[in-house]
C-alpha positions as YAML, in Angstrom:
chain: A
units: angstrom
residues:
- id: 1
  name: MET
  ca: [0.04, 0.09, 0.04]
- id: 2
  name: GLY
  ca: [2.94, 2.40, 1.04]
- id: 3
  name: THR
  ca: [4.59, 1.62, -2.20]
- id: 4
  name: LEU
  ca: [1.39, 2.46, -4.33]
- id: 5
  name: ASN
  ca: [0.91, 5.71, -2.68]
- id: 6
  name: MET
  ca: [4.72, 6.71, -3.43]
- id: 7
  name: CYS
  ca: [4.17, 5.84, -7.13]
- id: 8
  name: VAL
  ca: [0.87, 7.98, -7.33]
- id: 9
  name: MET
  ca: [2.71, 10.92, -5.66]
- id: 10
  name: GLN
  ca: [5.80, 10.56, -8.12]
- id: 11
  name: ILE
  ca: [3.27, 10.66, -11.17]
- id: 12
  name: GLU
  ca: [1.50, 13.56, -9.79]
- id: 13
  name: ARG
  ca: [4.77, 15.44, -9.29]
- id: 14
  name: SER
  ca: [5.91, 14.62, -13.00]
- id: 15
  name: HIS
  ca: [2.42, 16.02, -14.30]
- id: 16
  name: LEU
  ca: [2.80, 19.26, -12.32]
- id: 17
  name: LYS
  ca: [6.36, 19.76, -13.67]
- id: 18
  name: ILE
  ca: [5.19, 19.05, -17.32]
- id: 19
  name: MET
  ca: [2.46, 21.68, -16.82]
- id: 20
  name: ALA
  ca: [4.79, 24.16, -15.53]
- id: 21
  name: ILE
  ca: [6.99, 23.70, -18.43]
- id: 22
  name: VAL
  ca: [4.28, 24.13, -20.65]
- id: 23
  name: LEU
  ca: [2.86, 27.31, -19.07]
- id: 24
  name: PHE
  ca: [6.31, 28.85, -18.97]
- id: 25
  name: THR
  ca: [6.88, 28.04, -22.85]
- id: 26
  name: LEU
  ca: [3.48, 29.64, -23.64]
- id: 27
  name: ALA
  ca: [4.50, 32.91, -21.41]
- id: 28
  name: LEU
  ca: [7.65, 33.30, -23.24]
- id: 29
  name: ALA
  ca: [6.16, 33.08, -26.64]
- id: 30
  name: LEU
  ca: [3.53, 35.65, -25.59]
- id: 31
  name: SER
  ca: [6.07, 37.97, -24.30]
- id: 32
  name: ALA
  ca: [8.04, 37.52, -27.46]
- id: 33
  name: SER
  ca: [5.26, 38.21, -29.66]
- id: 34
  name: THR
  ca: [4.16, 41.28, -27.58]
- id: 35
  name: GLY
  ca: [7.72, 42.87, -27.51]
- id: 36
  name: ALA
  ca: [8.22, 42.54, -31.26]
- id: 37
  name: ALA
  ca: [4.98, 44.21, -31.84]
- id: 38
  name: ALA
  ca: [6.09, 46.96, -29.64]
- id: 39
  name: LEU
  ca: [9.43, 47.08, -31.16]
- id: 40
  name: ASN
  ca: [8.08, 47.56, -34.76]
- id: 41
  name: GLN
  ca: [5.67, 50.27, -33.37]
- id: 42
  name: ILE
  ca: [8.59, 52.07, -31.99]
- id: 43
  name: ASP
  ca: [10.57, 51.84, -35.26]
- id: 44
  name: THR
  ca: [7.67, 53.01, -37.28]
- id: 45
  name: SER
  ca: [6.86, 56.02, -35.08]
- id: 46
  name: GLU
  ca: [10.54, 57.26, -34.84]
- id: 47
  name: GLN
  ca: [11.40, 57.22, -38.44]
- id: 48
  name: SER
  ca: [12.78, 60.63, -39.18]
- id: 49
  name: PRO
  ca: [11.60, 62.42, -42.47]
- id: 50
  name: SER
  ca: [13.94, 63.06, -45.35]
- id: 51
  name: GLN
  ca: [16.50, 65.90, -44.71]
- id: 52
  name: LEU
  ca: [15.57, 69.06, -46.73]
- id: 53
  name: HIS
  ca: [18.25, 70.74, -48.76]
- id: 54
  name: PHE
  ca: [18.62, 73.37, -51.27]
- id: 55
  name: THR
  ca: [19.86, 72.86, -54.79]
- id: 56
  name: VAL
  ca: [22.86, 74.67, -55.80]
- id: 57
  name: VAL
  ca: [22.19, 76.25, -59.17]
- id: 58
  name: GLY
  ca: [24.98, 75.26, -61.32]
- id: 59
  name: SER
  ca: [27.72, 77.25, -63.19]
- id: 60
  name: ALA
  ca: [30.92, 77.03, -64.98]
- id: 61
  name: GLU
  ca: [32.67, 77.77, -61.81]
- id: 62
  name: VAL
  ca: [30.78, 75.66, -59.42]
- id: 63
  name: ASN
  ca: [31.05, 72.02, -59.04]
- id: 64
  name: PRO
  ca: [28.12, 70.21, -57.47]
- id: 65
  name: MET
  ca: [29.03, 67.44, -55.08]
- id: 66
  name: ASP
  ca: [27.38, 64.01, -54.42]
- id: 67
  name: GLY
  ca: [25.03, 64.50, -57.39]
- id: 68
  name: ASN
  ca: [23.56, 67.35, -55.36]
- id: 69
  name: GLN
  ca: [21.67, 65.39, -53.51]
- id: 70
  name: SER
  ca: [22.85, 66.89, -50.13]
- id: 71
  name: GLY
  ca: [22.94, 70.55, -51.13]
- id: 72
  name: ARG
  ca: [26.76, 70.45, -51.31]
- id: 73
  name: ALA
  ca: [28.97, 72.57, -53.99]
- id: 74
  name: LEU
  ca: [32.61, 73.30, -54.38]
- id: 75
  name: TYR
  ca: [34.15, 76.46, -55.78]
- id: 76
  name: ASP
  ca: [37.85, 76.25, -56.59]
- id: 77
  name: PHE
  ca: [39.59, 79.79, -56.59]
- id: 78
  name: GLY
  ca: [42.89, 78.23, -57.74]
- id: 79
  name: ARG
  ca: [46.45, 79.36, -56.50]
- id: 80
  name: VAL
  ca: [46.41, 82.62, -54.77]
- id: 81
  name: ASN
  ca: [49.37, 84.59, -53.23]
- id: 82
  name: ARG
  ca: [49.26, 84.92, -49.27]
- id: 83
  name: GLY
  ca: [50.19, 88.56, -49.71]
- id: 84
  name: LYS
  ca: [46.66, 89.32, -51.27]
- id: 85
  name: THR
  ca: [44.87, 91.73, -49.44]
- id: 86
  name: LEU
  ca: [41.46, 91.60, -50.78]
- id: 87
  name: PRO
  ca: [39.09, 88.73, -49.84]
- id: 88
  name: ILE
  ca: [38.50, 85.76, -52.09]
- id: 89
  name: GLN
  ca: [35.03, 85.75, -52.89]
- id: 90
  name: HIS
  ca: [32.14, 83.72, -54.65]
- id: 91
  name: ILE
  ca: [28.24, 84.05, -54.70]
- id: 92
  name: PHE
  ca: [26.56, 80.62, -54.49]
- id: 93
  name: VAL
  ca: [23.14, 80.60, -55.81]
- id: 94
  name: LEU
  ca: [20.48, 78.24, -53.99]
- id: 95
  name: ARG
  ca: [17.22, 77.20, -55.07]
- id: 96
  name: ASN
  ca: [14.54, 75.47, -52.96]
- id: 97
  name: ASP
  ca: [13.31, 72.54, -54.93]
- id: 98
  name: ASN
  ca: [11.21, 71.15, -51.89]
- id: 99
  name: LYS
  ca: [7.45, 71.02, -51.65]
- id: 100
  name: THR
  ca: [7.66, 73.33, -48.50]
- id: 101
  name: SER
  ca: [9.30, 76.61, -47.90]
- id: 102
  name: LEU
  ca: [12.56, 76.74, -45.97]
- id: 103
  name: THR
  ca: [13.24, 79.28, -43.36]
- id: 104
  name: LEU
  ca: [16.91, 80.21, -43.50]
- id: 105
  name: THR
  ca: [18.17, 80.71, -39.85]
- id: 106
  name: GLY
  ca: [22.00, 81.34, -40.01]
- id: 107
  name: LEU
  ca: [25.25, 80.50, -41.54]
- id: 108
  name: LYS
  ca: [27.91, 78.57, -39.85]
- id: 109
  name: THR
  ca: [31.72, 78.59, -40.86]
- id: 110
  name: SER
  ca: [34.28, 75.95, -40.59]
- id: 111
  name: CYS
  ca: [37.00, 78.37, -39.38]
- id: 112
  name: GLY
  ca: [37.46, 82.18, -38.55]
- id: 113
  name: CYS
  ca: [39.05, 82.89, -42.04]
- id: 114
  name: THR
  ca: [35.75, 82.30, -43.92]
- id: 115
  name: HIS
  ca: [32.50, 84.33, -43.81]
- id: 116
  name: GLY
  ca: [29.07, 83.82, -45.08]
- id: 117
  name: GLU
  ca: [26.56, 86.65, -45.96]
- id: 118
  name: VAL
  ca: [22.88, 86.24, -47.40]
- id: 119
  name: LEU
  ca: [22.37, 88.80, -50.11]
- id: 120
  name: PRO
  ca: [20.86, 91.17, -49.87]
- id: 121
  name: ALA
  ca: [21.70, 91.65, -46.40]
- id: 122
  name: VAL
  ca: [18.81, 90.98, -43.70]
- id: 123
  name: GLY
  ca: [20.34, 92.32, -40.64]
- id: 124
  name: GLY
  ca: [20.19, 89.02, -38.77]
- id: 125
  name: LYS
  ca: [16.56, 88.05, -39.36]
- id: 126
  name: ASP
  ca: [15.27, 84.80, -40.66]
- id: 127
  name: VAL
  ca: [14.62, 84.42, -44.39]
- id: 128
  name: VAL
  ca: [11.89, 82.32, -45.75]
- id: 129
  name: ILE
  ca: [12.25, 80.86, -49.37]
- id: 130
  name: ALA
  ca: [9.32, 79.50, -50.82]
- id: 131
  name: PRO
  ca: [9.25, 76.53, -53.30]
- id: 132
  name: GLY
  ca: [10.94, 77.46, -56.48]
- id: 133
  name: GLU
  ca: [12.57, 80.67, -55.32]
- id: 134
  name: GLN
  ca: [16.39, 81.33, -54.97]
- id: 135
  name: VAL
  ca: [18.72, 83.09, -52.44]
- id: 136
  name: ARG
  ca: [22.10, 84.08, -52.91]
- id: 137
  name: VAL
  ca: [24.91, 83.51, -50.27]
- id: 138
  name: LEU
  ca: [28.18, 85.33, -50.57]
- id: 139
  name: VAL
  ca: [31.11, 83.19, -49.18]
- id: 140
  name: SER
  ca: [34.47, 85.31, -48.45]
- id: 141
  name: THR
  ca: [37.85, 83.84, -47.46]
- id: 142
  name: ASP
  ca: [40.61, 86.01, -45.95]
- id: 143
  name: PRO
  ca: [43.88, 84.84, -47.60]
- id: 144
  name: GLN
  ca: [45.81, 86.30, -44.94]
- id: 145
  name: ARG
  ca: [44.53, 84.14, -42.33]
- id: 146
  name: VAL
  ca: [44.44, 80.81, -44.18]
- id: 147
  name: ARG
  ca: [47.32, 78.16, -43.71]
- id: 148
  name: LEU
  ca: [49.78, 77.84, -46.60]
- id: 149
  name: GLY
  ca: [49.41, 75.10, -49.07]
- id: 150
  name: SER
  ca: [46.33, 73.28, -50.07]
- id: 151
  name: THR
  ca: [43.13, 74.38, -48.14]
- id: 152
  name: ILE
  ca: [39.42, 74.08, -48.00]
- id: 153
  name: ASN
  ca: [36.88, 75.81, -45.71]
- id: 154
  name: ALA
  ca: [33.07, 75.71, -45.64]
- id: 155
  name: VAL
  ca: [29.91, 77.82, -44.90]
- id: 156
  name: LEU
  ca: [27.07, 75.61, -43.78]
- id: 157
  name: VAL
  ca: [23.55, 76.83, -44.45]
- id: 158
  name: MET
  ca: [21.07, 76.07, -41.48]
- id: 159
  name: VAL
  ca: [17.29, 76.16, -41.83]
- id: 160
  name: LYS
  ca: [14.50, 76.06, -39.15]
- id: 161
  name: GLU
  ca: [13.45, 72.71, -37.36]
- id: 162
  name: GLN
  ca: [16.25, 70.80, -39.05]
- id: 163
  name: ALA
  ca: [19.68, 70.07, -37.23]
- id: 164
  name: ALA
  ca: [21.66, 69.35, -40.57]
- id: 165
  name: PRO
  ca: [22.61, 71.82, -42.88]
- id: 166
  name: ALA
  ca: [20.61, 72.38, -45.92]
- id: 167
  name: ALA
  ca: [23.62, 73.31, -48.04]
- id: 168
  name: PHE
  ca: [27.34, 73.00, -47.72]
- id: 169
  name: LEU
  ca: [29.40, 75.53, -49.58]
- id: 170
  name: GLU
  ca: [33.04, 74.78, -49.87]
- id: 171
  name: MET
  ca: [35.96, 77.04, -51.03]
- id: 172
  name: LYS
  ca: [39.03, 75.23, -52.11]
- id: 173
  name: GLY
  ca: [42.32, 76.37, -53.45]
- id: 174
  name: VAL
  ca: [46.01, 76.59, -52.79]
- id: 175
  name: MET
  ca: [47.74, 79.45, -50.79]
- id: 176
  name: SER
  ca: [51.16, 80.36, -51.95]
- id: 177
  name: THR
  ca: [53.57, 82.80, -50.64]
- id: 178
  name: GLY
  ca: [54.25, 84.33, -53.96]
- id: 179
  name: VAL
  ca: [58.30, 84.58, -52.98]
- id: 180
  name: SER
  ca: [61.07, 82.18, -53.13]
- id: 181
  name: PHE
  ca: [64.62, 82.66, -52.44]
- id: 182
  name: VAL
  ca: [67.69, 81.30, -54.25]
- id: 183
  name: PRO
  ca: [69.45, 79.67, -52.73]
- id: 184
  name: THR
  ca: [67.28, 78.71, -49.66]
- id: 185
  name: THR
  ca: [70.30, 78.69, -47.28]
- id: 186
  name: LEU
  ca: [73.37, 80.91, -47.25]
- id: 187
  name: ASP
  ca: [76.35, 79.17, -45.67]
- id: 188
  name: PHE
  ca: [79.44, 81.35, -45.03]
- id: 189
  name: GLY
  ca: [81.46, 78.43, -43.88]
- id: 190
  name: ASN
  ca: [84.56, 79.22, -41.72]
- id: 191
  name: PHE
  ca: [85.80, 82.73, -41.74]
- id: 192
  name: SER
  ca: [87.99, 84.84, -39.77]
- id: 193
  name: ARG
  ca: [86.67, 87.77, -37.43]
- id: 194
  name: GLY
  ca: [86.60, 91.06, -39.30]
- id: 195
  name: ALA
  ca: [86.74, 89.47, -42.69]
- id: 196
  name: GLU
  ca: [83.24, 90.82, -43.89]
- id: 197
  name: PRO
  ca: [82.33, 87.97, -46.16]
- id: 198
  name: SER
  ca: [79.58, 88.45, -48.52]
- id: 199
  name: LEU
  ca: [77.29, 86.15, -50.46]
- id: 200
  name: PRO
  ca: [74.60, 87.11, -53.13]
- id: 201
  name: LEU
  ca: [70.89, 86.34, -52.61]
- id: 202
  name: ILE
  ca: [68.02, 86.47, -54.99]
- id: 203
  name: ALA
  ca: [64.28, 86.84, -54.29]
- id: 204
  name: LEU
  ca: [61.67, 85.86, -56.92]
- id: 205
  name: VAL
  ca: [58.44, 87.57, -56.58]
- id: 206
  name: ASP
  ca: [55.29, 86.71, -58.40]
- id: 207
  name: GLY
  ca: [54.04, 89.66, -60.55]
- id: 208
  name: ASP
  ca: [50.80, 90.65, -58.81]
- id: 209
  name: LEU
  ca: [52.44, 90.30, -55.58]
- id: 210
  name: GLY
  ca: [55.32, 92.62, -56.50]
- id: 211
  name: ALA
  ca: [52.97, 95.61, -56.74]
- id: 212
  name: MET
  ca: [52.01, 95.35, -52.92]
- id: 213
  name: LEU
  ca: [55.54, 95.34, -51.93]
- id: 214
  name: PRO
  ca: [56.62, 98.92, -51.73]
- id: 215
  name: ASN
  ca: [60.37, 98.38, -51.02]
- id: 216
  name: PHE
  ca: [61.16, 94.69, -51.09]
- id: 217
  name: HIS
  ca: [63.17, 95.04, -47.81]
- id: 218
  name: LEU
  ca: [64.29, 92.08, -45.83]
- id: 219
  name: ARG
  ca: [64.12, 91.48, -42.05]
- id: 220
  name: SER
  ca: [66.99, 89.98, -40.17]
- id: 221
  name: THR
  ca: [67.00, 88.21, -36.97]
- id: 222
  name: ASN
  ca: [70.75, 88.83, -36.25]
- id: 223
  name: SER
  ca: [72.19, 92.36, -36.35]
- id: 224
  name: ASP
  ca: [75.49, 91.00, -37.46]
- id: 225
  name: ILE
  ca: [73.83, 89.76, -40.70]
- id: 226
  name: VAL
  ca: [73.61, 92.94, -43.01]
- id: 227
  name: VAL
  ca: [71.54, 93.29, -46.00]
- id: 228
  name: GLY
  ca: [72.38, 95.37, -48.83]
- id: 229
  name: GLU
  ca: [69.66, 97.46, -50.75]
- id: 230
  name: PRO
  ca: [67.49, 95.74, -53.06]
- id: 231
  name: VAL
  ca: [68.36, 95.83, -56.82]
- id: 232
  name: MET
  ca: [65.53, 95.08, -59.34]
- id: 233
  name: GLY
  ca: [66.25, 92.77, -62.12]
- id: 234
  name: GLY
  ca: [64.26, 91.46, -65.13]
- id: 235
  name: ALA
  ca: [61.27, 89.28, -64.89]
- id: 236
  name: GLU
  ca: [61.74, 85.64, -65.12]
- id: 237
  name: SER
  ca: [58.62, 83.24, -66.02]
- id: 238
  name: GLY
  ca: [56.35, 86.30, -64.81]
- id: 239
  name: ARG
  ca: [58.35, 86.65, -61.56]
- id: 240
  name: GLN
  ca: [60.23, 89.83, -60.51]
- id: 241
  name: LYS
  ca: [63.91, 89.13, -59.75]
- id: 242
  name: VAL
  ca: [65.22, 91.09, -56.68]
- id: 243
  name: SER
  ca: [68.87, 90.79, -55.75]
- id: 244
  name: TYR
  ca: [70.73, 91.34, -52.54]
- id: 245
  name: LEU
  ca: [74.21, 91.44, -51.32]
- id: 246
  name: ILE
  ca: [74.28, 89.84, -47.71]
- id: 247
  name: LYS
  ca: [77.31, 90.60, -45.60]
- id: 248
  name: ILE
  ca: [78.59, 89.42, -42.22]
- id: 249
  name: SER
  ca: [79.34, 92.72, -39.72]
- id: 250
  name: PRO
  ca: [83.34, 93.01, -39.06]
- id: 251
  name: HIS
  ca: [81.96, 93.19, -35.57]
- id: 252
  name: ALA
  ca: [80.52, 89.71, -35.17]
- id: 253
  name: GLY
  ca: [81.65, 87.77, -32.39]
- id: 254
  name: THR
  ca: [83.70, 84.45, -32.69]
- id: 255
  name: GLY
  ca: [81.84, 80.97, -32.75]
- id: 256
  name: LEU
  ca: [78.84, 79.80, -34.45]
- id: 257
  name: LEU
  ca: [76.73, 82.54, -36.30]
- id: 258
  name: THR
  ca: [73.06, 81.98, -37.27]
- id: 259
  name: GLY
  ca: [70.05, 84.03, -38.17]
- id: 260
  name: THR
  ca: [67.31, 84.08, -40.81]
- id: 261
  name: LEU
  ca: [66.36, 86.93, -43.34]
- id: 262
  name: SER
  ca: [62.52, 87.03, -44.28]
- id: 263
  name: MET
  ca: [60.45, 89.09, -46.81]
- id: 264
  name: PRO
  ca: [57.34, 90.35, -44.94]
- id: 265
  name: GLY
  ca: [54.10, 90.54, -46.53]
- id: 266
  name: PRO
  ca: [51.54, 93.58, -46.47]
- id: 267
  name: ASN
  ca: [49.45, 92.91, -43.24]
- id: 268
  name: SER
  ca: [50.69, 89.43, -43.14]
- id: 269
  name: PHE
  ca: [50.64, 87.03, -40.04]
- id: 270
  name: GLU
  ca: [53.93, 85.21, -40.89]
- id: 271
  name: PRO
  ca: [56.63, 86.03, -43.51]
- id: 272
  name: LEU
  ca: [56.19, 85.18, -47.31]
- id: 273
  name: ALA
  ca: [59.55, 83.53, -47.36]
- id: 274
  name: THR
  ca: [62.61, 82.82, -45.25]
- id: 275
  name: VAL
  ca: [66.26, 82.07, -45.79]
- id: 276
  name: LEU
  ca: [68.70, 80.66, -43.18]
- id: 277
  name: ILE
  ca: [72.17, 82.17, -42.77]
- id: 278
  name: ARG
  ca: [74.92, 80.43, -40.99]
- id: 279
  name: GLY
  ca: [78.62, 80.59, -40.64]
- id: 280
  name: ASN
  ca: [81.41, 80.10, -38.23]
- id: 281
  name: VAL
  ca: [83.52, 82.92, -36.91]
- id: 282
  name: LYS
  ca: [87.29, 82.38, -36.32]
- id: 283
  name: ASP
  ca: [89.68, 84.42, -34.30]
- id: 284
  name: ASP
  ca: [92.90, 83.00, -35.99]
- id: 285
  name: GLY
  ca: [94.43, 86.43, -36.70]
- id: 286
  name: THR
  ca: [94.45, 85.67, -40.45]
- id: 287
  name: PRO
  ca: [91.34, 87.55, -41.93]
- id: 288
  name: HIS
  ca: [90.36, 86.51, -45.59]
- id: 289
  name: LYS
  ca: [87.42, 86.85, -47.85]
- id: 290
  name: ILE
  ca: [85.58, 83.74, -49.20]
- id: 291
  name: ASP
  ca: [84.56, 83.19, -52.66]
- id: 292
  name: THR
  ca: [81.00, 84.33, -53.55]
- id: 293
  name: VAL
  ca: [78.36, 82.04, -54.80]
- id: 294
  name: LYS
  ca: [77.60, 82.91, -58.44]
...
């Protein structure tokens, strides 16, 4: 009898375990189904609308980028001398090809050397551009605040109720000093104190930049490096040739002599070109003059 009761109890426990497993499986399936439905509902409700953008009206000077699907355009201003005092400017024409009006709220720039302005000036007010209408944006770059070499700067056109820019206007080019020295280093070698050695130096200046430099004088970082008066020569490949005679003062102290000569540009933050000067002053009591470089 006792054995029979134990068998019955074991069977009942087995049935309870099976029922618990079945109920747990059903609960998981129901939860997964509900969660998937909720996830699908969230994905659908949170889908963002397409970003609105301007169409950059093409011209021979402007290159629309990305098939103009993102309102991006590039203006290549080519090679410009760093000494140029006037800003580099271009007017981009934007058209609203959307079905709704776009409210232009502001212009952002990639750096302090570039500035954007809506034309005509609106005094900081928002500008509403209806479908089919156009707006002009003047982009200016200050060449004296742009680093040398290849450069690219941008103006971002911002519109109301959209974080992404509606247009991305880029200015690209190469900033050149417009000046080069020949040679780039003047090495006086070893010479005796009081010998007053001299070497020639030539500066080649781009034609349009030459008109902005009134005297072509050079700056020296060492008072013992004496620069002669500039002598104007003929043009070589469109560049003005300017010759100098560089001397070492007879009062230069013994030992290693170093310094630089530079040509300043008009209102420039840094020199247009620099040449390194070096030599070694010896006090051997036998002054002599070294050969000049032809």
